[in-house]
C-alpha positions in Angstrom: 27.9 137.5 97.4 27.1 141.2 96.8 28.8 141.0 93.4 26.8 137.9 92.5 23.5 139.6 93.6 24.4 142.7 91.7 25.3 140.7 88.6 22.0 138.8 88.8 20.0 142.1 89.1 22.0 143.8 86.3 21.9 140.8 83.9 18.9 138.6 84.8 19.2 136.3 81.8 23.0 135.7 82.1 24.8 132.8 83.7 26.5 133.9 86.9 29.1 131.1 87.4 31.1 130.1 90.5 34.4 128.8 89.4 38.0 128.5 90.7 38.4 128.5 94.4 35.1 127.0 95.4 36.8 124.5 97.6 38.2 127.2 99.7 34.8 128.8 100.1 33.1 125.9 101.8 29.6 124.6 101.3 27.9 127.3 103.5 29.3 130.2 101.4 28.7 128.4 98.2 25.0 127.9 99.3 24.7 131.6 100.0 26.2 132.4 96.5 23.6 130.2 94.9 20.8 132.0 96.9 22.3 135.4 96.0 21.9 134.5 92.3 24.7 132.2 91.1 23.2 129.7 88.6 26.2 128.0 87.1 29.4 126.2 88.2 32.5 124.8 86.6 32.0 121.0 87.1 34.8 118.5 86.8 38.3 117.6 88.1 40.2 120.8 87.3 39.8 124.3 86.0 43.1 125.4 84.5 45.5 124.9 87.5 42.9 125.0 90.3 41.2 121.9 91.5 37.4 121.7 91.7 35.3 119.9 94.3 34.6 116.3 93.6 31.6 115.7 91.3 29.9 113.7 94.1 30.4 116.6 96.5 28.8 119.1 94.1 25.9 116.7 93.5 25.4 116.3 97.2 25.5 120.0 97.9 22.9 120.7 95.2 20.7 117.9 96.4 20.8 119.4 100.0 19.9 122.8 98.6 17.1 121.5 96.4 18.9 122.6 93.2 18.3 120.5 90.1 21.3 120.6 87.8 20.8 120.7 84.0 23.3 119.5 81.5 24.3 121.7 78.6 22.4 119.6 76.1 19.2 120.1 78.0 19.7 123.8 77.7 20.1 123.6 73.9 23.9 123.4 73.7 25.8 120.7 71.7 28.4 119.0 73.9 
């Protein structure tokens, strides 16, 4: 979480992404990471060889935290 907070301070306009291993962190630690400055996740079934949480679990966590997800196309990226 310190690294996430430091990255957010050093690079305020950058994406600070949580990726592989989020399942092992648990929802409480993921929540703290978001509050420390993480603003992006890898979303979907699998990242290289590491599984990601189910999409419904990610949506549920974000809803409980009051985080509104944006798709890449709403941010100006072509998908």
